[in-house]
Backbone as a ProteinNet text record, in pm:
[ID]
protein_1_A
[PRIMARY]
XXXXXXXXXXXXXXXXXXXXXXXXXXXXXXXXXXXXXXXXXXXXXXXXXXXXXXXXXXXXXXXXXXXXXXXXXXXXXXXXXXXXXXXXXXXXXXXXXXXXXXXXXXXXXXXXXXXXXXXXXXXXXXXXXXXXXXXXXXXXXXXXXXXXXXXXXXXXXXXXXXXXXXXXXXXXXXXXXXXXXXXXXXXXXXXXXXXXXXXXXXXXXXXXXXXXXXXXXXXXXXXXXXXXXXXXXXXXXXXXXXXXXXXXXXXXXXXXXXXXXXXXXXXXXXXXXXXXXXXXXXXXXXXXXXXXXXXXXXXXXXXXXXXXX
[TERTIARY]
85.9	0	89.1	80.8	169.3	100.7	175.1	124.4	5.2	-6.2	-121.6	-251.9	-245.6	-364.8	-409.8	-313.6	-348.5	-412	-359.7	-418.4	-562.6	-584	-717.6	-813.9	-769	-854.5	-889.9	-791	-815.8	-915.3	-898.9	-989.4	-1131.8	-1144.4	-1278	-1344.3	-1268.2	-1324.7	-1371.8	-1293.1	-1331.2	-1454.9	-1462.1	-1576.9	-1705.2	-1693.2	-1812.5	-1855.9	-1757.8	-1788.8	-1757.7	-1856.7	-1832.7	-1812.1	-1834.7	-1814.2	-1676.8	-1637.7	-1507.4	-1494.3	-1378.4	-1351.4	-1308.1	-1365.9	-1340.1	-1288.1	-1180.6	-1126.5	-1044.6	-1006.6	-920	-781.9	-730.8	-608.3	-492.9	-517.9	-410.7	-358.2	-233.3	-176.7	-256.5	-257.1	-325.9	-221.6	-249.5	-156.9	-230.9	-170.2	-229.5	-195.4	-77.2	-34.4	-62.4	-182.6	-222.3	-217.7	-243.8	-246.2	-108.8	-1.5	133.9	185.7	103.3	148	32.2	-25.6	-147.9	-127.8	-8.2	15.7	-3.6	10.1	-9.7	-151	-248.5	-387.9	-447.1	-379.1	-437.9	-330.3	-332.1	-229.1	-238.6	-353.1	-368.7	-281.4	-224.9	-142.7	-0.4	39	176.8	215.5	325.3	377.6	304	206.2	120.9	196.4	296.2	367.9	479	492	590.4	731.6	767.8	901	925.8	1049.6	1080	1047.6	967.2	923.2	949.9	1004.4	1029.4	973.7	900.1	840.8	870.8	931.2	960.2	884	817.4	740.2	758.6	752	756.8	644.2	562.6	448.6	451.7	446.4	442.4	315.8	221.6	92.6	94.4	7.1	-21.9	105.8	174.8	299.7	280.2	367.6	360.4	299.5	233.2	178	275.4	317.6	413	352.8	434.9	396.6	282.6	265.2	162	200.2	104.8	134.1	240.2	326	422.5	443.7	457.4	463.3	576.1	652.3	753.5	726	736.6	708.8	802	823.1	900.7	823.4	794.4	712.3	786.1	787.1	849.4	766.4	769.2	695.9	757.3	725.5	776.3	700.5	698.4	641.8	737.1	684.4	766.9	794.1	912.2	952.3	853.1	826.7	733.2	593.8	571.4	440.7	343.8	222.6	121.2	109	214.6	216.3	300	264.9	341.8	364.1	469.9	500.7	533.6	497.1	524.2	559.7	629.7	668.1	644.4	583.6	558.4	616.4	690.7	741.7	690.6	640.5	583.4	619.7	644.6	670.6	578.6	473	369.3	369.3	384.8	397.9	303.3	254.2	180.7	204.6	267.1	298.6	373.2	316.5	383.4	355.6	285.2	246.3	324.8	372.4	445.8	394.7	361.7	317.7	419.1	478.6	576.1	524.3	526.1	472.2	546.3	532.1	585.5	478.8	454.8	350.2	395.9	363.7	398.2	270.6	276.5	160.8	191.3	88.6	97.3	-23.8	-1.8	-111.8	-110.8	-228.2	-241.2	-316.2	-262.4	-315.5	-381.9	-503.5	-575	-573.2	-510.6	-493	-604.2	-660.5	-756.9	-690.5	-770.4	-714.8	-644.9	-711	-652.1	-673.6	-671.3	-700.3	-635.6	-633	-584.9	-683	-704.5	-781.9	-693.5	-661.4	-567.3	-635.4	-595.5	-643.9	-523.9	-538.3	-425.2	-456.9	-354.8	-362.4	-245	-264.9	-162.4	-155.8	-33.9	-13.7	101.4	91.8	199.5	168.9	244.9	227.7	256.5	186.8	206.3	233.1	331.7	364.8	320.2	230.1	175.2	238.6	297.3	361.5	310.2	277	242.5	315.6	399.9	481.4	424.3	339.7	276	374.4	493.1	591.6	643.5	623	667.5	569.6	455.1	354.3	372.6	334.5	332.7	193.4	176.9	45.5	16.2	-99.5	-139.1	-164.6	-230	-260.7	-185.2	-67.9	12.3	-59.4	-160.8	-232.5	-343.8	-363.8	-470.7	-444.5	-535.9	-512	-504	-561.6	-557.2	-413	-330.6	-193.3	-92.7	-139.1	-51.5	35.5	-9.2	64.4	81.5	205.7	231.7	169.8	140.3	86.1	198.3	210.8	306.1	244	175.4	99	143.5	158.7	191.4	66.3	20.1	-105.4	-80.9	-134.3	-126.1	-219.4	-185.6	-264.8	-290.3	-412	-446.8	-535.9	-508.4	-587.5	-604.2	-692.2	-718.2	-762.8	-759.6	-801.4	-817.2	-885.5	-901.9	-878.6	-815.1	-779.8	-796.6	-869.1	-892.4	-841.5	-772.9	-723.4	-718.9	-736.2	-707.9	-597.9	-573.5	-469.8	-515.3	-647.4	-697.6	-780	-812.2	-905.3	-859.3	-883.2	-858.1	-963	-985.2	-1077.9	-1034.2	-1037.8	-993.4	-1078.3	-1084.1	-1155	-1067.7	-1043.4	-950.5	-985.4	-936.6	-943.7	-807.2	-711.6	-574.9	-557.6	-656.2	-647.3	-784.9	-811.5	-941.8	-957	-845.7	-853.8	-877.7	-973.5	-1001.6	-913.9	-792.8	-692.3	-730	-722.6	-747.1	-614.9	-607.1	-482.3	-476.4	-587.4	-583.9	-724.6	-737.6	-865.2	-840.1	-916.1	-896.8	-1028.5	-1022.7	-1139.5	-1120.2	-1207	-1198.7	-1336.1	-1344.4	-1469.6	-1587.2	-1570.6	-1674.5	-1706.4	-1633.5	-1652.8	-1537.6	-1568.1	-1467.8	-1439.1	-1309.7	-1269.5	-1179.2	-1215.4	-1143.8	-1077.8	-950.6	-878.5	-857.3	-916.3	-904.7	-876.2	-810	-794.2	-905.8	-979.8	-1092.5	-1054	-1129.3	-1105.5	-1129.9	-1045.2	-1058.6	-1088	-1183.2	-1219.4	-1184.7	-1118.7	-1080.4	-1140.8	-1194.7	-1240.9	-1174.5	-1102.7	-1037.3	-1056.4	-1060	-1077.3	-1016.5	-981.5	-923.5	-935.7	-918.2	-936.8	-843.7	-787.3	-699.8	-779.3	-761.9	-828.1	-720.8	-682	-582.7	-639.6	-563.1	-605.5	-542.9	-413.1	-341.6	-213.4	-117.8	5.2	91.2	68.3	153.3	88.4	-43.9	-111.8	-211.8	-212.2	-308.6	-366.6	-497.8	-566.3	-607.4	-578.2	-609.8	-688.8	-821.8	-902.1	-903.4	-908.7	-914.1	-997	-1036	-1125.6	-1088	-1083.7	-1055.7	-1158.8	-1222.7	-1321.1	-1267.8	-1271.7	-1228.8	-1349.9	-1361.5	-1472	-1417.8	-1452.8	-1414.5	-1539.7	-1563.6	-1682.2	-1688.5	-1802.5	-1825.4	-1797	-1736.6	-1710.1	-1763.9	-1792.6	-1846.8	-1751.2	-1806.8	-1724.4	-1635.2	-1513.5	-1415.5	-1368.7	-1352.3	-1311.1	-1216.4	-1136.8	-1051	-1095.3	-1112.4	-1136.7	-1014.3	-955.4	-827.2	-826.4	-746.6	-719.9	-574.3	-500.8	-361.8	-349.3	-276.9	-251.1	-104.7	-81.9	53	102	223.5	290.1	396.6	363.3	449.2	490.1	618	669.8	751.7	748.4	836.9	782.9	656.3	600.6	449.3	392.1	246.9	213.9	97	48.1	-96.6	-134.6	-269.2	-329.3	-458.7	-534.3	-631.9	-640.6	-730.7	-815.3	-933.5	-1018.6	-1048.5	-1019.6	-1048.8	-1164.9	-1256.6	-1381.7	-1366.6	-1415.6	-1426.9	-1295.9	-1181.8	-1060.2	-944.3	-929.2	-809.4	-826.8	-754.7	-736	-588.1	-558.8	-422.3	-369.2	-248.2	-176.9	-65.8	-50.4	46.2	129.2	259.2	347	439.5	462.2	545.4	629.3	760.3	842.8	953.2	1004	1104	1243.1	1316.6	1456.2	1548.7	1521.1	1591.8	1486	1520.4	1419.9	1351.7	1415.5	1357	1321.6	1351.1	1331.7	1244.8	1140.6	1049.4	1035.2	1015.8	998.9	863.3	789.6	659.5	647.5	567.2	544.3	397	339.8	200.6	193.4	112.8	90.1	-58.5	-90.9	-229.7	-260.9	-360	-407.7	-531.4	-521.3	-628.7	-752.5	-867.8	-995.1	-1081.2	-1047.8	-1128.7	-1095.3	-1133.1	-1113.1	-966.3	-881.1	-738.1	-678	-753	-704.6	-672.8	-735.5	-707.6	-570.4	-512.5	-384.5	-272.2	-304.5	-203	-267.4	-192.8	-245.5	-203.9	-94.6	-33.2	8.9	14.3	73.4	162.2	280.5	375.4	396.9	407.4	432.1	525.7	633.8	731.5	735.5	740.2	742.2	846.7	925.4	1030.4	1001.4	992.8	955.8	1065.1	1107	1207.5	1145.1	1147.4	1090.3	1200.9	1233.3	1343.6	1286.9	1276.3	1224	1326.2	1278.2	1369.4	1443.4	1379.7	1444.4	1408.9	1501.5	1482.9	1354	1317.7	1200	1069.6	1079.2	958.7	915.1	982.7	947.4	811.2	715.6	580.2	567.9	480.3	454.6	407.9	448.8	419.9	272	194.9	53.9	-35.9	18.2	-63.9	-98.5	-224.4	-279.8	-184.9
-119.6	0	124	211.8	326.7	452.2	562.3	686.1	741.9	709.8	757.2	702.7	583.5	527.2	613.6	661.7	747.4	877.9	932	1053.5	1028.8	915.9	882.7	868.3	798.9	781.4	915.4	1004.7	1136.1	1215.1	1213.2	1288.2	1234.4	1101.4	1040.9	1077.7	1076.8	1110.1	1255.1	1344.4	1485.3	1506	1432.6	1445.9	1395.5	1289.9	1230.1	1304.6	1350.7	1413.1	1562.4	1649.5	1793.2	1853.7	1777.1	1826.2	1778.8	1821.7	1779.8	1627.9	1577.4	1435	1392.4	1282.1	1237	1094.4	1068.1	932.5	921.5	798.7	780.2	831.8	926.5	996.2	965.8	898.2	862.3	723	694.9	563	449.2	336.2	216.8	116.9	54.8	-41.8	-170.5	-284.7	-413.5	-455	-413.9	-450.7	-337.5	-282.9	-172.4	-213.2	-340.5	-386.5	-382.6	-371.2	-360.4	-216.1	-123.9	14.6	110.2	98.7	172	322.7	369.4	513.9	576.5	497.8	548.1	601.5	547.2	588.4	656.9	648.8	705	767.6	901.7	968.7	935.5	883.8	849.3	730	659.4	542.3	579.9	705.3	747.3	720.2	646.9	621.1	516.4	450.5	359.2	237	189.8	69	95	217.6	251	207.3	228.4	196.9	279.9	277	342.3	246.3	292.6	206.6	274.3	197.4	246.9	145.6	194.8	108.9	166.4	84.1	124	30.6	86.6	3.1	49.5	-46.3	-19.7	-100.4	-33.5	-98.5	-66.9	-171	-155.9	-223.1	-141.6	-193.2	-234.3	-328.4	-368.2	-404.3	-505.2	-550	-580.5	-523.8	-545.4	-430.6	-337.3	-219.6	-103	-45.8	64.6	184.5	249.9	372	349	226.3	196.9	258.9	273	335.9	262.1	339.1	282.7	380	325.1	406.8	360.6	455.5	427.6	516.9	461.5	541	501.4	596	573.5	635.5	554.9	599	567.7	662.7	641.4	702.1	640.2	697.2	649.1	720.2	686.2	767.6	720.6	801.5	913.3	1015.6	1127.2	1109.4	1055.5	1037.2	955.7	1000.1	932.6	992.7	1078.2	1142.1	1046.4	1092.1	1016.2	1065.1	1132.7	1185.2	1095.5	1095.2	1023.8	1112.2	1084.7	1164.5	1070.5	1111.5	1030.2	1115.9	1056.5	1124.7	1030.8	1082.5	1004.9	1076.1	1002.7	1052	959.5	1016.2	934.2	989.3	897.6	931.1	841	900.3	825.4	869.2	773.4	807.3	723.6	787.1	717.5	790.6	723.1	780.6	912.7	1023	1152.7	1231.6	1171.7	1240.8	1187.9	1279.5	1244.2	1327	1258.8	1325.1	1293.6	1398.2	1382.9	1458	1392.8	1457.9	1422.8	1510	1488.2	1531.8	1447.1	1476.3	1438.5	1522.3	1499.2	1469.5	1366.5	1325.8	1342.6	1381.1	1388.6	1316.9	1243.8	1171.9	1193.1	1177	1180.7	1055.9	984	854.7	864	812	799.3	651.7	619.4	480.1	434	316.6	251.9	136.9	54.8	-58.4	-156.8	-191.2	-283.9	-235	-103.9	-48.6	88.3	135.4	269.2	334.9	463.4	544.1	660.1	664.9	765.3	859.1	987	1089.3	1146.9	1167.2	1212.2	1326.2	1407.3	1514.7	1499.5	1544.4	1531.7	1658.3	1705.6	1823.6	1797	1856	1838.1	1904.4	1867.5	1925.8	1820.8	1832.2	1742.8	1826.6	1784.5	1851.7	1764.4	1818.7	1745.3	1797.7	1706.2	1745.7	1658.4	1722	1650.2	1717.2	1641.3	1694.4	1649	1734.2	1699.4	1698.5	1757.2	1758.1	1618.4	1523.4	1387.1	1307.1	1366.5	1298.1	1327.7	1235.2	1254.1	1304.4	1436.6	1497.5	1519.4	1471.1	1485.2	1630.1	1702.9	1843.2	1929	1982.1	2059.8	2183.4	2229.9	2349.2	2321.2	2196.4	2162	2228.9	2315.5	2389.6	2301.1	2180.7	2091.2	2051.2	2039.3	1994.9	2108	2231.5	2344.6	2383.8	2355	2400.2	2284.5	2260.4	2154.9	2189.3	2085.2	2103.4	2091.9	2191.9	2189	2265.4	2191.7	2255.2	2201.2	2290.3	2253.1	2272.8	2166.2	2171.3	2135.1	2216.6	2185.9	2070.3	1998.8	1883.2	1886.6	1851	1841.9	1719.9	1640.6	1520.8	1492.9	1399.4	1364.3	1218.7	1163	1024.7	988.3	876.9	821.8	671.8	614.5	472.6	415.1	302.2	235.2	92.4	46.3	-91.4	-152.3	-285.1	-366.4	-463.4	-565.3	-662.5	-756	-758	-848.4	-778.6	-653.6	-587.5	-444.8	-397.7	-257.4	-207.3	-76	-12.8	132.2	180.6	316.7	384.6	516	599	720.6	750.5	859.6	927.1	1050	1127.8	1193.4	1127	1178.8	1302.2	1335.9	1460.4	1526.4	1614.1	1678.8	1795.4	1860.8	1976.6	1934	1997.1	1966.1	2056	2008	2090.1	2115.7	2242.2	2281.8	2274.1	2185.1	2163.1	2233.1	2232.9	2291.6	2320.2	2426.4	2459.1	2498.1	2436.7	2459.3	2504.9	2609.2	2655.9	2621.6	2536.2	2493.1	2509.4	2596.9	2615.8	2636.9	2730.6	2769.2	2659.2	2550.4	2444.3	2448.7	2423.6	2433.7	2295.2	2261.8	2134.7	2162.8	2106.4	2132.4	2004.3	2015	1903.3	1932.6	1852.4	1871.6	1738.9	1746.9	1629	1627.6	1517.7	1506.8	1435	1461.3	1397.5	1247.4	1168.9	1024	986.8	898.5	851.2	702.6	663.8	524.2	472.2	352.2	281.8	144.6	111	-19.8	-83.5	-215.4	-289.4	-428.3	-490.2	-622.9	-689.4	-822	-897.8	-1018.7	-1049.9	-1166.2	-1285.6	-1400.5	-1524	-1629	-1651.3	-1755.7	-1893.3	-1972.1	-2106.8	-2209.5	-2197.9	-2279.8	-2206.8	-2276.8	-2211.1	-2163	-2216.5	-2184.6	-2090.6	-2093.2	-2020.6	-1918.7	-1801.9	-1696.2	-1647.2	-1638.4	-1587.3	-1442.8	-1357	-1214.9	-1167	-1170.2	-1110.5	-958.8	-888.5	-742.2	-691.5	-565.8	-505.6	-359.2	-313.4	-173.3	-122.1	-10.7	53.1	189.4	218.3	347.4	419.2	546.7	626.7	755.5	781.8	904.1	958.8	1086.5	1147.7	1125.5	1076.2	1064	928.1	835.1	701.4	598	475.6	372.2	339.3	293.7	250.1	133.8	133.8	30.6	-31.8	-163.7	-227.7	-344.3	-376.1	-493.6	-582.2	-710.6	-810	-899.4	-912.4	-981.5	-1078.4	-1183	-1272.7	-1316.7	-1298.5	-1341.3	-1448.7	-1554	-1660.8	-1651.7	-1634.1	-1618.1	-1748.3	-1786	-1898.9	-1843.5	-1842.9	-1783.7	-1642.9	-1611.8	-1484.3	-1502.8	-1623.6	-1655.3	-1601.8	-1629.8	-1585.2	-1580	-1515.8	-1512.2	-1518.3	-1570.4	-1576.6	-1530.4	-1455.7	-1400.5	-1395.6	-1370.2	-1359.3	-1243.8	-1160.7	-1045.7	-1044.3	-986.9	-960.3	-811.1	-747	-605.2	-591.9	-503.9	-489.5	-497.6	-604	-620.7	-599.5	-595.9	-560.5	-656.7	-717.9	-798.3	-902	-1011.3	-1111.9	-1106.6	-1091.8	-1061.5	-1171.7	-1218.3	-1309.6	-1235.2	-1258.5	-1184.6	-1282.5	-1258.5	-1335.2	-1238.2	-1264.2	-1177.2	-1265.6	-1240.8	-1325.1	-1244.8	-1301.5	-1234.3	-1259.2	-1152.3	-1163.3	-1163.2	-1071.4	-1063.4	-1034.2	-1033.2	-1002.4	-867.2	-773.7	-640.2	-604.6	-692.6	-661.3	-767.2	-720.6	-811.6	-769.5	-868.8	-846.9	-901.7	-822.7	-865.1	-849.3	-936.4	-931.7	-957.9	-879.6	-896.9	-909.1	-1004.7	-1026.6	-1007.2	-904.6	-877.8	-943.2	-1030.6	-1088.4	-1010.5	-942.1	-854.9	-934	-889.9	-953.2	-868.6	-741.3	-649.7	-657	-552.7	-548.6	-547.1	-497	-493.9	-633.6	-734.4	-871.1	-913.6	-847.5	-878.1	-828.1	-734.2	-674.4	-713.6	-731.3	-764.2	-843.5	-935.7	-1021.5	-978.5	-902.9	-891.6	-750.3	-731.2	-614.1	-665.7	-605.3	-650.3	-539.6	-581.3	-485.6	-548.4	-477.2	-521.8	-422.2	-473	-386	-436.9	-344.3	-376	-297.8	-369.3	-305.4	-324.2	-214.3	-216.1	-162.6	-244.4	-207.3	-208.5	-91.8	-79.8	-45.6	-143.4	-114.9	-36.1	41.9	117.6	24.7	-88.3	-193.7	-325.9	-421.4	-547.2	-617.8	-616.9	-690.1	-617.4	-499.7	-426.3	-455	-544.3	-575.2	-642.6	-577.7	-629.8	-735	-833.1	-930.2	-859.6	-909.4	-842.9	-844.6	-936.5	-946.9	-849.6	-781.2	-688.2	-564	-527.3	-409.6	-354.3
0	0	0	-104.5	-111.7	-60.3	-67	-9.3	-85	-212.9	-289.2	-232.7	-173.4	-111.7	4.7	85.7	198.7	150.4	41.1	-14.7	-56.8	-124.9	-171.4	-54.8	51.7	168.9	231.4	244	300.7	217.2	86.1	-1.1	7.9	10	19.4	151	260	390.6	394.3	336.3	333.6	246.8	137.4	47.6	112.1	192.6	252.6	377.6	456.4	584.8	580	553.3	548.8	686.2	792.4	928.2	976.2	1097.7	1148.1	1150.4	1106.6	1105.7	1245.1	1294.7	1430.1	1426.6	1501.3	1509.2	1635.7	1671.4	1786	1751.3	1833.6	1800.1	1894.3	2004.7	2096.4	2063.6	2098.7	2068.3	2131.5	2064.4	2111.2	2162.6	2278.1	2336	2370.6	2337.1	2372.3	2514.8	2563.4	2698.3	2797	2787.6	2875.4	3022.1	3052.4	3191.4	3256.6	3178.1	3230.8	3227.4	3181.8	3163	3191.4	3311.6	3345	3345.9	3380.6	3383.2	3245	3140.2	3004.9	2985.2	3058	3040.3	3163	3279.4	3401	3488.7	3505.2	3586.7	3734.8	3781.3	3922.5	3962.1	3863.7	3890.2	3931.4	3916.1	3943.1	4087.7	4108.6	4241.9	4322.1	4262.2	4338.1	4389.6	4315.6	4354.8	4455.9	4501.8	4605.6	4568.7	4442.4	4393.4	4268.6	4218.2	4091	3977.5	3882.9	3773.9	3639.9	3545.1	3410.6	3311.2	3214.2	3111.4	2974.4	2889	2751.6	2658.7	2558.7	2467.2	2323.2	2232.6	2089	2024.6	1945	1880.3	1730.9	1649.9	1504.6	1453.3	1405.7	1362.3	1215.1	1183.6	1045.5	969.2	1018.8	958	810.1	725.7	581.8	504.7	574.5	509.4	526.9	417.1	422.2	493.5	577	649.2	747	794.7	894.5	1029.1	1121.8	1250.9	1330.4	1397.3	1489.9	1605.1	1724.2	1844.5	1935	1988.4	2089.6	2210.2	2328.8	2448.5	2562.2	2652.2	2773.5	2889	2989.7	3102.8	3231.9	3324.9	3454.7	3566.1	3683	3797.1	3927.4	4035.5	4167.7	4271.9	4396.4	4504	4543.5	4608.2	4654.4	4802.7	4835.8	4974.1	5054.6	5175.3	5265.1	5255.3	5159.7	5145	5074.8	5054.5	4982.3	4838.7	4793.2	4657.5	4566.3	4438.5	4338.1	4217	4142.5	4024.3	3908.6	3788.7	3670.7	3550.9	3454.8	3331.2	3214.3	3106.3	2986	2865	2783.1	2656.2	2546.1	2437.5	2331.4	2194.7	2102	1962.2	1879.4	1824.2	1753	1607.1	1513.7	1371.9	1286.6	1179.7	1075.7	944.1	851.3	720.9	736.6	689.4	691.5	818.9	914.5	1037	1155.8	1241.1	1361.8	1478.8	1588.8	1710.9	1821.1	1877.8	1985.6	2107.1	2223.3	2341.5	2468.5	2567.8	2701.7	2801.2	2901.6	2998.7	3138.6	3235.4	3375.3	3453	3537.2	3616.6	3765.3	3841.4	3987	4045.1	4154.6	4217.4	4367.9	4426.6	4572.9	4616.5	4712.6	4754.5	4891.2	4901.5	5028.3	5065.6	5177.6	5216.2	5308.5	5277.6	5364.8	5438.2	5505.2	5579.4	5486.1	5376.9	5280.1	5137.1	5119	4986.9	4970.6	4846.7	4813.5	4717.9	4735.9	4643.3	4600.7	4470.8	4421	4322.7	4330.2	4238.6	4163.7	4034.5	3956.1	3862.3	3836.4	3738	3641.4	3519.6	3416.8	3332.6	3307.1	3222.9	3127.5	3010.8	2915.1	2783.5	2681.5	2548.9	2443.1	2330.7	2216.4	2092.2	2014.9	1889.8	1772.1	1689.9	1576	1448.4	1370.7	1245.2	1131	1020.6	898.1	783	712.3	604.1	469.7	409.1	282.6	165.7	185.6	77.5	45.8	136.7	114.1	28.6	-1.6	-81.7	-230.3	-312.1	-457.1	-495	-493.8	-511.9	-660.1	-703.7	-844.3	-880.5	-790.3	-813.5	-712	-748.8	-653.7	-600.3	-669.2	-624.6	-526.3	-489.1	-395.7	-261	-213.6	-88.7	34.2	28.6	143.6	175.1	69.2	86.4	68.1	65.5	35.9	154.1	275.2	392.9	491.1	534.3	631.6	766.6	842.3	976.2	1078.5	1163.6	1274.2	1389.6	1476.7	1584.3	1719	1815.6	1952.6	2037	2098.2	2173.7	2319.3	2410.4	2552.7	2584.6	2691.8	2730.8	2880.5	2919.8	3061.2	3079.6	3182.7	3205.9	3353.4	3384.7	3523.2	3530.6	3650.1	3666.4	3813	3837.3	3971.2	3961.9	4065.2	4061.9	4201.8	4211.2	4339.2	4328.7	4434	4430.9	4570.2	4573.1	4690.3	4649	4728.6	4693.1	4581.4	4550.9	4447.3	4339.2	4357.4	4266.4	4238.2	4116	4085	3985.7	3989.5	3896.3	3877.3	3754.8	3727	3622	3631.3	3533.2	3505.9	3378.4	3347.1	3215.2	3204.7	3080.6	3064.4	2998.8	2992.9	2906.1	2822.8	2743.8	2737.6	2833.3	2842	2745	2709.6	2622.3	2478.7	2411.8	2271.6	2185.2	2159.8	2091.7	1945.9	1905.1	1765.7	1690.4	1591.6	1520.4	1385.4	1312.5	1179.7	1130.3	1051	987.5	842.9	752.9	610	548.6	468	393.7	246.7	196	57.5	-7.9	-108.7	-183.9	-89.4	3.4	98.5	200.7	199.6	297.7	397.1	523	628.3	686.1	697.3	752.9	872.8	985.9	1109.1	1159.2	1198.6	1256.4	1404.2	1490.5	1633.6	1702.3	1817.7	1900.7	2003.5	2009.2	2099.4	2228.1	2334.6	2463.4	2454.3	2521.7	2529.7	2675	2697	2830	2839.2	2949.4	2969.8	3100.9	3095.8	3215.4	3215.2	3321.2	3326.7	3462.8	3463.9	3588.3	3572.9	3684.8	3682.5	3818.2	3820	3943.7	3943.9	4060.7	4075.3	4127.3	4060.3	4101.5	4128.1	4254.2	4284.2	4250.3	4174.1	4137.9	4232.1	4252.8	4350.8	4387.6	4447.1	4490.7	4373.9	4255.6	4140.5	4039.5	4028.5	3921.2	3975.5	3908.9	3938.2	3805.3	3798.9	3679.9	3704.1	3606.3	3620.3	3498.6	3503.9	3396.6	3410.5	3297.6	3300	3183.5	3194.1	3094.2	3076.8	2952.9	2922.2	2822.9	2857.4	2771.2	2728.8	2597.4	2544.2	2485.8	2516.8	2465.3	2404.8	2279.6	2209.2	2141.9	2156	2098.3	1946.8	1901.6	1759	1699.6	1778.4	1725.9	1825.2	1780	1870.3	1983.7	2095.5	2207.3	2164.5	2219.2	2186.4	2316.8	2319.7	2444.6	2419	2523.8	2526.8	2642.9	2616.8	2721.2	2727.2	2845.7	2857.3	2974.9	2964.2	3076.3	3068.9	3179	3189.2	3296.6	3265.2	3360.6	3403.6	3534.6	3588.2	3650.3	3615.8	3679.8	3773.2	3902.3	4004	3958.1	3973.6	3924.6	3797.7	3742.2	3630.9	3498.8	3468.8	3341.1	3348.1	3248	3233	3084	3054.1	2917	2917.2	2813.4	2811.7	2673.5	2671.5	2547.7	2560.9	2455.8	2455.6	2329.3	2344.2	2228.8	2224.9	2110.9	2092.3	1993.9	2028.1	1955	1803.6	1745.7	1600.5	1524.7	1594.1	1521.8	1541.5	1660.4	1681.5	1791.4	1773.7	1877.9	1914.2	2044	2087.6	2177.9	2147.4	2234.9	2306.4	2437.3	2519.1	2600.8	2606.3	2693.8	2766.3	2894	2977.1	3068.8	3075.2	3160.6	3227.5	3335.8	3418.8	3364.5	3337.2	3296	3417.4	3511.6	3638.7	3745.2	3872.6	3975	3955.9	3886.5	3870	3725.9	3631.1	3489.6	3422.2	3349.9	3280.7	3134.6	3047.9	2905.5	2862.3	2786	2738	2587.2	2526.7	2382.7	2355	2262.8	2221.1	2070.2	2024.9	1882.6	1855.5	1776.5	1739.9	1605.6	1604.1	1478.8	1435.6	1321.1	1276.6	1235.2	1283.6	1251.8	1159.3	1145	1064.6	916.7	844.8	700.2	660.2	749.9	718.8	713.2	755.7	748.6	605.7	508.4	367.9	324.1	400.4	363.1	458.7	585.8	685.2	797.9	854.5	959.4	1099.2	1110.5	1242	1280.5	1413.4	1476.6	1589.4	1605.5	1707.4	1811.5	1937.1	2045.3	2147.4	2179.2	2278	2392	2514.2	2631.4	2730.1	2784.4	2882	3009.7	3123.5	3249.9	3354.4	3412.7	3518.6	3646.4	3751	3880.8	3985.2	4040.8	4136.2	4273.2	4363.8	4497.9	4579.2	4674.3	4759.5	4855.5	4887.5	4963.3	4896.8	4898.9	4827.2	4867.7	4996.2	5041.4	5008.9	4942.8	4905.7	4762.4	4691.1	4553.4	4548.1	4479.5	4471	4362	4379.6	4271.9	4144.4	4031.1	3903.7	3870.2	3926.9	3890.7	3968.2	4068.7	4145.5	4063	4063.9	3996.1	3893
[MASK]
+++++++++++++++++++++++++++++++++++++++++++++++++++++++++++++++++++++++++++++++++++++++++++++++++++++++++++++++++++++++++++++++++++++++++++++++++++++++++++++++++++++++++++++++++++++++++++++++++++++++++++++++++++++++++++++++++++++++++++++++++++++++++++++++++++++++++++++++++++++++++++++++++++++++++++++++++++++

């Protein structure tokens, strides 16, 4: 699939939809259960240790210029307080478009007898770039492609997260501001490019099977204005602290296999393979995602099991 196909798709969408075009604009992750701070700022510092997560995702293997995302996420508690801090860096690309962002998260934790209730805020900025000069344009005078997009948009988000030793539930909106990226006037018709707010709801539960195995089902719901609700249903089976294997179903689009295993007591490696179920199955079967997690406890005996929230 070459770049002319992307041009054709864009033109058809503009022709059909005279109003603002709406779609999911934030990166998609299959191993969300291992990288909760990516979707909820209230998770910052919750594990009472220094945590670093690096991930690389390449979608639609075999299709040229398909989406690919790289991210680096870190968080930790602030001293002996009930505050946590986190930092997210992301580089999200698709064809001629690149989105680079940095976001800082702060959380406050209310401790119960056997539970935590955390509230989080997130602030940052995203830089959106689209270089139309890289396209082979049939009509160089087309005003839609006459000017490259380079917009810096502020970001503000919030979230709440509740957990016990066996259960967690969270609700978040990591980008509440509806950023205005571009507006084009063509033949008296106006086309607006904006980033819309995304709402996430996630929950999970631990089911001990025996001394060796623990089953952890989880659920993630994504909501974006103007498009149908999207969800992931997942179940991971953990064998002690050595490894886990899981299976996910994403709404009408993918069946995902996940494996995660311990490299060292503080370092884990995860891999997800998405098998496409939608229309793109005719062009590509797979999406690959690799995630590396480093958990550094302040004291050796404080290292939490990997399956906890």
